[in-house]
C-alpha positions in Angstrom: -26.7 -4.6 -16.8 -29.2 -2.5 -14.8 -27.3 -3.3 -11.7 -24.0 -2.0 -13.2 -25.7 1.2 -14.3 -26.8 1.8 -10.7 -23.2 1.5 -9.5 -21.3 3.2 -12.3 -19.8 5.9 -10.0 -18.5 3.2 -7.6 -17.1 1.2 -10.5 -15.4 4.3 -11.9 -13.7 5.0 -8.5 -12.5 1.4 -8.3 -11.3 1.4 -11.9 -9.2 4.6 -11.3 -7.8 3.3 -8.0 -6.9 0.0 -9.6 -5.3 1.7 -12.6 -3.0 3.8 -10.3 -2.1 0.7 -8.4 -1.4 -1.6 -11.3 0.6 1.1 -13.2 2.9 1.6 -10.2 6.3 -0.2 -10.5 6.6 -3.1 -8.2 7.3 -6.9 -8.1 4.7 -7.6 -10.7 6.3 -5.2 -13.2 9.7 -6.6 -12.4 8.9 -10.2 -13.1 7.0 -9.4 -16.2 9.9 -7.3 -17.5 12.4 -10.0 -16.6 10.5 -12.8 -18.3 9.6 -10.8 -21.3 13.1 -9.7 -22.1 14.9 -12.9 -21.0 12.5 -15.5 -22.4 10.4 -13.7 -25.0 6.9 -12.5 -25.7 5.0 -15.8 -25.0 6.6 -16.1 -21.5 5.9 -12.5 -20.8 2.2 -12.8 -21.7 1.8 -16.0 -19.7 3.4 -14.4 -16.7 1.0 -11.5 -17.1 -1.9 -13.9 -17.2 -0.6 -15.4 -14.0 -0.6 -12.0 -12.3 -4.1 -11.3 -13.6 -5.4 -14.6 -12.2 -3.9 -13.9 -8.8 -6.3 -10.9 -8.6 -9.1 -13.5 -8.3 -7.5 -14.8 -5.2 -7.4 -11.4 -3.5 -11.0 -10.7 -4.6 -12.2 -14.1 -3.3 -10.9 -13.8 0.2 -11.9 -10.2 0.4 -15.5 -11.2 -0.5 -15.4 -14.1 1.9 -14.2 -12.0 4.8 -11.0 -14.1 5.2 -8.9 -11.1 4.3 -10.0 -9.3 7.5 -8.5 -12.2 9.4 -5.2 -11.8 7.6 -5.2 -8.1 8.3 -6.1 -8.3 12.0 -3.8 -11.2 12.8 -0.2 -9.8 12.9 1.6 -13.1 12.8 -0.4 -14.3 9.8 0.2 -11.1 7.9 3.9 -11.3 8.8 4.0 -14.9 7.5 2.6 -13.6 4.2 5.2 -10.9 4.1 8.1 -13.3 4.7 6.7 -15.8 2.1 6.5 -13.1 -0.5 9.9 -11.7 0.3 11.4 -15.2 0.2 10.0 -15.9 -3.2 11.3 -12.6 -4.6 14.7 -13.3 -3.2 14.7 -16.8 -4.7 13.9 -15.3 -8.2 16.5 -12.6 -7.6 19.3 -15.0 -6.7 18.5 -16.9 -9.9 19.0 -13.7 -11.8 22.3 -13.0 -10.0 23.6 -16.4 -11.0 22.9 -15.8 -14.7 25.9 -16.6 -17.0 26.8 -15.3 -20.5 25.5 -17.5 -23.3 26.6 -17.9 -26.9 25.1 -15.3 -29.2 22.0 -16.4 -31.1 21.7 -15.8 -34.8 17.9 -15.7 -34.7 16.7 -12.4 -33.3 13.5 -14.2 -32.1 15.6 -16.7 -30.1 15.7 -16.6 -26.4 18.3 -14.0 -25.4 20.0 -15.9 -22.7 19.7 -19.3 -24.3 17.4 -20.5 -21.6 13.8 -21.4 -21.9 11.0 -21.3 -19.4 7.9 -23.5 -19.4 4.4 -22.0 -19.7 3.6 -23.5 -16.3 6.6 -21.9 -14.6 5.9 -18.5 -16.3 2.3 -18.6 -15.1 3.1 -19.5 -11.5 5.9 -16.9 -11.4 3.3 -14.2 -12.1 0.6 -15.8 -9.9 2.8 -16.3 -6.8 4.5 -12.9 -7.2 1.1 -11.1 -7.0 -0.7 -13.6 -4.9 1.8 -13.6 -2.0 2.2 -9.8 -2.0 0.8 -8.5 1.3 0.7 -5.0 -0.3 -1.9 -6.4 -2.8 -3.8 -7.9 0.1 -4.0 -4.5 1.9 -5.1 -2.8 -1.4 -8.0 -5.2 -2.0 -9.1 -5.2 1.6 -9.1 -1.4 1.6 -10.9 -1.3 -1.8 -13.7 -3.5 -0.7 -13.9 -2.1 2.8 -13.7 1.6 2.0 -14.7 2.3 -1.6 -17.3 -0.5 -2.1 -20.5 0.1 -0.1 -21.7 -2.7 2.2 -25.0 -2.4 0.4 -23.5 -3.3 -3.0 -24.8 -6.7 -4.1 -22.4 -9.6 -4.0 -22.9 -10.1 -7.8 -21.7 -6.5 -8.5 -18.7 -6.9 -6.2 -17.8 -10.1 -8.1 -18.1 -8.1 -11.4 -15.7 -5.6 -10.0 -13.2 -8.4 -9.3 -13.6 -9.9 -12.7 -12.9 -6.5 -14.3 -9.7 -5.9 -12.2 -8.6 -9.4 -13.1 -9.1 -8.8 -16.8 -7.6 -5.3 -16.7 -4.5 -6.4 -14.9 -3.9 -9.3 -17.3 -4.4 -6.9 -20.3 -2.2 -4.2 -18.9 0.8 -6.5 -18.2 0.3 -8.4 -21.5 0.6 -5.1 -23.3 3.8 -4.3 -21.3 5.2 -7.7 -22.1 4.4 -7.2 -25.8 6.3 -4.0 -25.8 9.2 -5.2 -23.7 9.7 -8.3 -25.7 10.0 -6.5 -29.0 13.0 -7.2 -31.3 14.5 -3.8 -30.7 14.4 -4.2 -26.9 15.8 -7.7 -27.0 18.4 -6.8 -29.6 19.5 -3.9 -27.4 20.1 -6.3 -24.5 21.9 -8.7 -26.9 25.0 -10.3 -25.5 24.6 -8.4 -22.2 21.5 -10.4 -21.3 23.2 -11.9 -18.3 23.9 -8.4 -16.9 20.3 -7.5 -17.4 19.3 -10.7 -15.4 21.7 -9.7 -12.7 20.4 -6.2 -12.4 16.8 -7.5 -12.3 17.9 -9.9 -9.6 19.2 -7.0 -7.5 16.0 -5.1 -8.1 13.8 -8.1 -7.0 16.0 -8.6 -3.9 15.7 -4.9 -3.1 11.9 -5.1 -3.5 11.9 -8.0 -1.1 13.9 -6.1 1.5 11.6 -3.1 1.1 8.6 -5.4 1.6 10.1 -6.6 4.9 11.2 -3.3 6.2 8.1 -1.2 5.3 6.0 -3.0 7.9 
């Protein structure tokens, strides 16, 4: 506790930077939105937990110094970019192929008549964030610029745990709101069109990822 009190200003700076980053629309938001509306609250929350756990991956290689290798090795960073874009395109194509389903009488029923396993929901969130090279750059910059080299490893680890928890909570809150009865009822019989639009958005994000360097 004494250690954290000594680094409260650094922590506050990290918390603000992280809040701005996590609140910005991107692939994470897109997949949480898609799973929350298409599959329900449970799927949305589990997807959000997956996104949150992926933060641990970024923090781990940032602390281990492996992230510097990724950043300074062009072909490796390009490989990450193509892997992330390919995964987003794969999810997007699945959305584009969505078909109309018979209307459900239960308002809590899955909108498009298709379920998703907890495992798949988790890995969708984890891989979407974990493969995102933009997230890689963010955490590398965070630990290289904002966090002092003199900051103890234990404190740096606490920063990472905070960002993991904050990310999971933020997206879980979004999934709770997005999966409400009113939102899902509004989508109603047009859920397949929602999936197709989300598919296009995910593919557009993948293209942006590839073309933005």
